C-alpha positions as CSV (number, residue, x, y, z in Angstrom):
1,M,27.9,69.9,6.8
2,K,29.9,71.0,3.6
3,K,30.6,67.7,2.2
4,I,26.8,66.7,2.5
5,L,26.0,70.0,0.6
6,N,28.6,69.1,-2.0
7,F,27.3,65.5,-2.2
8,I,23.8,66.8,-2.7
9,K,24.8,69.1,-5.4
10,G,25.7,66.1,-7.7
11,F,22.2,64.7,-7.4
12,S,19.5,65.3,-10.3
13,I,16.8,67.8,-10.1
14,I,14.7,65.0,-9.3
15,G,16.8,63.9,-6.7
16,K,17.2,67.3,-5.2
17,I,13.5,68.0,-5.0
18,S,13.3,64.5,-3.1
19,V,15.9,65.7,-0.7
20,L,14.1,69.0,-0.2
21,I,10.6,67.1,0.4
22,F,12.1,64.6,2.8
23,I,13.7,67.6,4.9
24,V,10.5,69.3,5.1
25,I,8.9,66.3,6.3
26,I,11.7,66.0,8.9
27,F,10.9,69.4,9.8
28,I,7.2,69.1,10.1
29,A,7.9,65.9,12.4
30,I,10.2,67.9,14.5
31,F,8.6,71.0,14.9
32,S,4.9,70.1,14.6
33,P,4.3,70.3,18.3
34,Y,5.4,73.8,18.5
35,L,3.6,74.8,15.3
36,L,0.0,73.2,15.5
37,K,-2.6,75.0,17.1
38,T,-4.9,72.0,17.4
39,S,-4.5,68.6,19.1
40,H,-3.6,65.5,17.4
41,I,-5.4,63.5,20.2
42,L,-8.1,65.7,21.6
43,P,-11.3,66.9,19.4
44,S,-11.1,70.6,18.4
45,G,-14.1,70.7,16.0
46,N,-17.3,69.0,15.1
47,S,-17.3,65.3,13.9
48,L,-16.3,64.9,10.2
49,E,-15.9,68.3,9.2
50,P,-14.9,69.2,5.7
51,P,-11.6,70.9,5.3
52,S,-12.1,74.5,6.3
53,K,-10.0,77.7,7.3
54,N,-10.0,76.2,10.9
55,H,-9.2,72.7,9.9
56,I,-7.2,72.5,6.7
57,L,-7.9,68.9,6.0
58,G,-11.0,68.4,8.0
59,T,-11.7,66.3,11.1
60,D,-12.1,62.7,11.9
61,D,-15.3,61.0,13.1
62,I,-14.5,62.4,16.8
63,G,-13.6,65.8,15.7
64,I,-9.7,65.3,15.8
65,D,-8.1,67.9,13.3
66,L,-6.8,65.6,10.5
67,Y,-3.6,68.1,9.7
68,S,-2.4,67.7,13.2
69,Q,-2.6,64.1,13.1
70,L,-0.7,63.9,9.6
71,C,2.0,66.1,11.0
72,Y,2.4,64.3,14.2
73,G,2.3,60.7,12.0
74,A,5.3,62.0,10.0
75,R,7.2,61.8,13.3
76,M,6.1,58.3,14.0
77,S,6.9,57.2,10.3
78,I,10.5,58.9,10.5
79,I,11.4,57.3,13.8
80,I,10.1,53.8,12.9
81,G,11.7,54.2,9.4
82,L,15.2,55.3,10.7
83,G,15.0,53.0,14.0
84,T,14.1,50.0,11.8
85,A,16.8,50.7,9.2
86,F,19.4,51.4,11.8
87,L,18.9,48.2,13.7
88,S,18.6,46.2,10.6
89,I,21.7,47.5,9.3
90,L,23.6,46.7,12.7
91,I,22.2,43.1,12.5
92,G,23.0,42.6,8.9
93,S,26.2,44.0,9.0
94,I,27.7,41.9,12.0
95,I,26.0,38.7,10.5
96,G,27.5,39.3,7.3
97,I,30.9,40.3,8.5
98,L,31.4,37.4,10.8
99,S,30.0,34.7,8.5
100,G,32.3,36.0,5.8
101,Y,35.5,36.4,7.7
102,L,35.5,33.6,10.2
103,G,33.9,31.0,7.8
104,G,33.6,27.4,8.8
105,W,30.8,26.1,11.2
106,I,30.1,29.9,12.1
107,D,29.5,30.7,8.6
108,N,27.4,27.6,7.9
109,F,25.2,28.2,11.0
110,L,24.6,32.1,10.4
111,M,23.8,31.3,6.8
112,R,21.6,28.6,7.4
113,F,19.8,30.8,10.2
114,T,19.7,33.8,7.5
115,D,17.9,31.2,4.9
116,M,15.5,30.2,7.4
117,M,14.6,33.8,8.1
118,I,14.0,34.6,4.4
119,T,12.2,31.7,3.8
120,L,9.5,32.8,6.5
121,P,6.5,34.8,5.0
122,D,7.2,38.4,6.2
123,L,3.6,40.0,6.7
124,P,2.0,37.0,8.1
125,T,4.7,36.5,10.7
126,M,4.8,40.0,11.5
127,I,1.1,40.0,12.2
128,V,1.7,37.3,14.8
129,L,4.7,38.8,16.3
130,G,3.2,42.2,16.4
131,A,0.0,40.7,18.0
132,F,2.4,38.7,20.7
133,F,4.5,41.6,21.5
134,G,1.7,44.1,21.8
135,P,1.4,47.6,20.0
136,S,4.0,49.9,20.9
137,I,6.9,51.8,18.8
138,K,9.5,49.9,20.2
139,N,7.8,46.4,19.6
140,I,7.0,47.5,15.9
141,I,10.9,48.7,15.3
142,F,11.9,45.4,16.6
143,V,9.3,43.1,14.7
144,L,10.2,45.1,11.4
145,S,14.0,44.8,12.1
146,V,13.7,40.8,12.4
147,F,12.7,40.8,8.9
148,S,15.0,43.4,7.1
149,W,18.6,42.4,7.6
150,T,18.4,39.1,5.8
151,S,19.5,40.2,2.2
152,L,22.1,42.8,3.7
153,A,23.8,40.0,5.5
154,R,24.2,37.8,2.4
155,I,25.4,40.7,0.3
156,I,28.1,42.0,2.7
157,R,29.1,38.2,3.6
158,S,29.8,37.8,-0.3
159,K,31.6,41.2,-0.4
160,I,34.0,40.1,2.8
161,L,34.6,36.7,1.3
162,S,36.1,38.5,-1.8
163,I,37.9,41.2,0.3
164,K,39.5,38.8,2.8
165,E,41.6,36.9,-0.1
166,E,42.9,40.2,-1.2
167,N,47.0,40.2,-0.6
168,Y,46.9,43.4,1.6
169,I,44.5,41.7,4.1
170,K,46.9,38.7,4.1
171,V,50.0,41.1,4.8
172,V,47.8,43.0,7.8
173,R,47.0,39.9,9.2
174,G,50.5,38.5,9.0
175,Y,51.5,41.8,11.1
176,G,49.2,40.8,13.9
177,G,46.0,42.9,12.5
178,G,43.1,41.4,14.5
179,F,39.6,41.1,13.5
180,F,38.4,44.6,14.6
181,Y,41.3,46.3,13.4
182,I,40.8,44.8,9.8
183,T,36.9,45.5,10.0
184,I,37.3,49.1,11.0
185,N,40.1,50.0,8.8
186,H,39.4,47.7,5.7
187,F,36.0,46.0,5.7
188,L,33.8,48.9,6.5
189,P,35.2,51.3,4.2
190,Q,34.6,49.0,1.5
191,I,30.9,47.8,2.4
192,Y,30.0,51.7,3.1
193,P,28.4,52.1,-0.2
194,I,26.2,48.7,0.4
195,I,25.4,50.1,3.8
196,M,24.3,53.5,2.7
197,V,22.3,52.2,-0.4
198,S,20.5,49.6,2.0
199,F,19.9,52.1,4.8
200,I,17.9,54.3,2.6
201,R,15.9,51.6,0.9
202,L,15.1,50.0,4.4
203,I,13.5,53.3,5.6
204,S,11.0,53.4,2.9
205,K,10.3,49.6,3.2
206,A,9.9,50.1,7.1
207,I,7.4,53.0,6.5
208,I,5.1,50.9,4.2
209,A,5.4,47.8,6.6
210,E,4.6,49.8,9.5
211,A,1.6,51.4,7.8
212,S,0.6,47.9,6.7
213,L,0.8,46.6,10.5
214,S,-1.1,49.9,11.6
215,F,-3.8,49.5,8.7
216,L,-4.5,45.9,10.2
217,G,-4.8,47.3,13.8
218,L,-1.6,46.2,15.1
219,G,0.0,49.7,15.4
220,D,0.5,51.7,18.5
221,P,-3.0,52.9,19.1
222,T,-1.5,55.8,21.3
223,S,0.9,57.1,18.2
224,K,-1.0,58.6,15.4
225,S,0.8,57.0,12.6
226,W,-0.4,57.5,8.8
227,G,-1.2,53.7,8.9
228,L,-3.3,54.1,11.8
229,I,-5.2,57.2,10.6
230,L,-6.2,54.8,7.4
231,H,-7.3,52.1,9.8
232,Y,-9.8,54.2,11.6
233,A,-11.1,55.6,8.3
234,L,-11.6,52.6,6.3
235,N,-13.2,51.0,9.6
236,F,-15.9,53.8,9.0
237,T,-19.3,52.3,8.0
238,G,-19.8,53.2,4.6
239,I,-16.9,55.5,4.3
240,Y,-16.9,55.4,0.4
241,F,-20.5,56.2,0.5
242,T,-19.8,59.6,1.9
243,P,-17.5,62.4,1.0
244,Y,-15.5,61.8,4.2
245,W,-13.1,59.8,2.3
246,K,-11.6,62.7,0.1
247,W,-9.9,64.1,3.1
248,W,-10.0,61.3,5.8
249,V,-8.5,58.5,3.5
250,L,-6.6,60.4,0.7
251,S,-4.5,62.8,3.2
252,P,-2.7,59.9,4.9
253,L,-2.2,57.7,1.8
254,I,-0.9,60.8,-0.4
255,A,1.5,61.4,2.6
256,I,2.6,57.7,2.6
257,L,3.0,57.8,-1.3
258,I,5.2,61.2,-1.0
259,M,7.3,60.1,1.6
260,V,8.0,56.7,0.0
261,I,8.7,58.1,-3.6
262,S,10.9,60.8,-2.5
263,I,12.9,58.3,-0.5
264,A,12.9,56.0,-3.4
265,F,14.3,58.6,-5.7
266,I,17.0,59.7,-3.2
267,G,18.1,56.0,-2.7
268,R,18.5,56.0,-6.7
269,E,20.8,59.0,-6.5
270,F,22.8,57.2,-3.7
271,E,23.1,54.1,-6.1
272,N,24.1,56.3,-9.0
273,K,26.8,58.0,-6.5
274,F,28.4,55.1,-5.3
275,N,27.9,53.3,-8.6
276,Y,26.3,50.5,-6.9
277,K,22.9,48.8,-7.2
278,L,21.2,46.2,-4.9
């Protein structure tokens, strides 16, 4: 914990504020079920109530409190962001290390497969896969991860190609050091900055992608994500000809922007700390 605090102390003012915002969002996501007085799935007021003392951000078309939905949506965004980033990092690291270290036909096969995945249009293919696998959090994380590991795999492969030619790696191999020993003790410490910077960036990318899928109606209807709130709001007939958009559309949109911008600033701080930019 002390190491983390010392690490954050080196951030700029904007970076520290971004970390604070992210911590507050995580706190809301974890403890929202215990802090909220109104349900995020059951009506607690009249239809389309404006912001008031009882409903800080108003209600939607069926009377569900929007503040409760936003707090619960923070949980969905963080789960999907972290889950997608972790799975993408795992896949990209494994493929990049195997491809760079083993070389030969394995390298050719993995890189051609990676090239094929890069050439696929992300959003249209995610829409097709999302419709095929069905709307659920696990499926959304899987679909987003399928298209998020490719760049990382190529970067790690390039790094491994240069590391494995170092004399000390040859000495370790000469003394019988195997693939797993070299990976854990020599490869991972050197690609750690790449992994951390990529991890931060992938979180915000996944949040935006999930919001896009949910906005198109391919999100999990049982989970009130920010994108799904926007989907229901913009499907309301004549939303912009009424005052409802001021609280029904703006609140989830601002929440997404705050989350993504704060993560972007945190990612920049990590880049400066590790002296590495993607």
